[in-house]
TORTI-799554 format. One record per residue (C-alpha): residue in one letter; y, x, z. Coordinates in pm, 1 decimal, decimal comma. Layout:
REM residues N
+---+----------+----------+----------+
| r |       c2 |       c1 |       c3 |
+---+----------+----------+----------+
| a |        Y |        X |        Z |
...
+---+----------+----------+----------+
//
This chain:
REM residues 104
+---+----------+----------+----------+
| r |       c2 |       c1 |       c3 |
+---+----------+----------+----------+
| a |    973,4 |  -2302,5 |   1926,3 |
| q |   1209,6 |  -2053,8 |   1765,8 |
| s |   1020,7 |  -1755,8 |   1906,5 |
| v |    689,9 |  -1896,6 |   1778,8 |
| s |    827,8 |  -1937,7 |   1426,2 |
| k |    971,5 |  -1586,7 |   1441,8 |
| l |    635,2 |  -1450,5 |   1556,3 |
| m |    455,9 |  -1635,8 |   1276,3 |
| k |    698,6 |  -1494,2 |   1018,9 |
| w |    636,4 |  -1139,0 |   1141,3 |
| r |    260,4 |  -1196,7 |   1150,6 |
| i |    252,3 |  -1324,5 |    792,1 |
| m |    461,0 |  -1031,6 |    671,7 |
| r |    234,3 |   -787,1 |    856,5 |
| s |    -75,8 |   -944,1 |    704,4 |
| a |     71,1 |   -899,2 |    358,0 |
| a |    151,8 |   -536,3 |    435,7 |
| t |   -205,8 |   -451,8 |    538,8 |
| a |   -332,5 |   -539,6 |    191,4 |
| a |   -157,3 |   -237,2 |     43,0 |
| s |   -425,4 |     23,0 |    121,7 |
| p |   -723,3 |   -150,7 |    -43,9 |
| a |   -503,1 |   -247,0 |   -338,2 |
| l |   -395,1 |    113,9 |   -377,3 |
| d |   -757,2 |    236,7 |   -366,7 |
| a |   -855,8 |    -13,5 |   -636,2 |
| l |   -560,9 |     93,5 |   -849,2 |
| v |   -649,1 |    461,7 |   -815,1 |
| l |  -1010,8 |    390,9 |   -909,5 |
| r |   -892,6 |    205,2 |  -1216,8 |
| l |   -660,6 |    487,8 |  -1318,8 |
| v |   -917,4 |    768,0 |  -1283,4 |
| e |  -1199,4 |    566,2 |  -1439,4 |
| k |  -1151,1 |    709,2 |  -1788,0 |
| s |   -982,7 |   1038,8 |  -1704,6 |
| s |  -1114,0 |   1383,4 |  -1625,6 |
| e |   -955,7 |   1367,8 |  -1279,5 |
| g |  -1174,5 |   1258,5 |   -993,9 |
| y |  -1110,2 |   1021,8 |   -707,8 |
| g |  -1111,1 |   1300,7 |   -448,8 |
| p |   -792,9 |   1478,5 |   -561,2 |
| q |   -613,3 |   1145,1 |   -580,0 |
| r |   -715,4 |   1060,2 |   -224,8 |
| l |   -603,2 |   1404,3 |   -113,1 |
| w |   -248,1 |   1330,3 |   -228,6 |
| g |   -272,2 |    985,7 |    -72,8 |
| s |   -355,0 |   1152,1 |    258,5 |
| v |    -64,1 |   1393,7 |    220,7 |
| a |    168,6 |   1099,3 |    153,9 |
| w |     29,3 |    917,9 |    458,4 |
| g |     96,3 |   1221,6 |    675,4 |
| l |    454,5 |   1255,3 |    550,9 |
| s |    509,5 |    883,9 |    601,1 |
| s |    384,2 |    915,6 |    958,3 |
| l |    629,8 |   1196,6 |   1023,6 |
| c |    914,0 |    981,5 |    886,5 |
| a |    803,7 |    685,3 |   1098,1 |
| g |    796,5 |    906,4 |   1407,4 |
| a |   1146,8 |   1033,0 |   1337,8 |
| i |   1270,7 |    675,6 |   1290,8 |
| l |   1107,1 |    570,1 |   1618,0 |
| d |   1266,8 |    860,1 |   1803,1 |
| r |   1608,0 |    788,5 |   1658,6 |
| f |   1623,1 |    405,7 |   1665,2 |
| g |   1358,8 |    293,0 |   1915,0 |
| e |   1039,2 |     91,0 |   1889,9 |
| g |   1192,0 |   -209,4 |   1713,6 |
| a |   1278,6 |     -0,1 |   1407,3 |
| i |    912,8 |     38,4 |   1311,6 |
| f |    899,4 |   -323,2 |   1195,7 |
| g |   1183,1 |   -273,2 |    950,8 |
| y |   1035,2 |     56,2 |    833,9 |
| t |    696,5 |   -104,0 |    774,9 |
| y |    832,7 |   -396,6 |    577,6 |
| v |   1073,6 |   -191,4 |    369,6 |
| t |    805,0 |     58,7 |    270,0 |
| s |    556,5 |   -222,1 |    201,5 |
| g |    814,5 |   -396,9 |    -15,9 |
| v |    876,3 |    -78,4 |   -212,6 |
| l |    501,7 |    -32,3 |   -257,0 |
| l |    461,2 |   -393,6 |   -372,3 |
| a |    742,4 |   -350,9 |   -626,6 |
| f |    570,9 |    -33,8 |   -750,0 |
| f |    238,2 |   -218,7 |   -789,3 |
| l |    402,1 |   -499,6 |   -982,3 |
| a |    583,1 |   -258,1 |  -1212,6 |
| l |    270,6 |    -49,5 |  -1267,1 |
| r |     67,0 |   -359,0 |  -1343,5 |
| r |    288,7 |   -425,5 |  -1643,0 |
| v |    243,5 |    -70,1 |  -1770,5 |
| l |   -131,9 |    -23,4 |  -1724,2 |
| p |   -356,3 |   -130,5 |  -2009,0 |
| r |   -603,5 |   -406,8 |  -1936,5 |
| s |   -967,1 |   -302,8 |  -1917,6 |
| s |  -1154,0 |   -433,7 |  -2219,5 |
| t |  -1499,0 |   -396,6 |  -2069,0 |
| k |  -1651,9 |   -669,0 |  -1857,5 |
| r |  -1801,2 |   -567,1 |  -1526,5 |
| s |  -2100,0 |   -716,6 |  -1359,2 |
| n |  -2058,4 |   -866,9 |  -1013,5 |
| d |  -2235,3 |   -577,7 |   -843,1 |
| e |  -2004,4 |   -306,6 |   -980,0 |
| f |  -1712,4 |   -167,5 |   -782,6 |
| p |  -1421,5 |   -247,4 |   -776,3 |
+---+----------+----------+----------+
//
């Protein structure tokens, strides 16, 4: 019973962590909506960050073993969530209403 509850806890935390990528894409789209910058350059830097993060994760795996990836994932997801919450307070609300068929 204890192992099942532990597994469920990890599964819930992992599910929350997988929401970060679509949330980040939506945030980037919102930020570049009214600027002269395009979405492409923003995604380029997102890809660079992903690559650097993968290198860090690989180094952590080599140093501490396979179990360390769980801690790495949840710590980085927590930092990203805190960043989203802080940025949400800073960003201005969009004053235009969107129709249901518009993205995002």
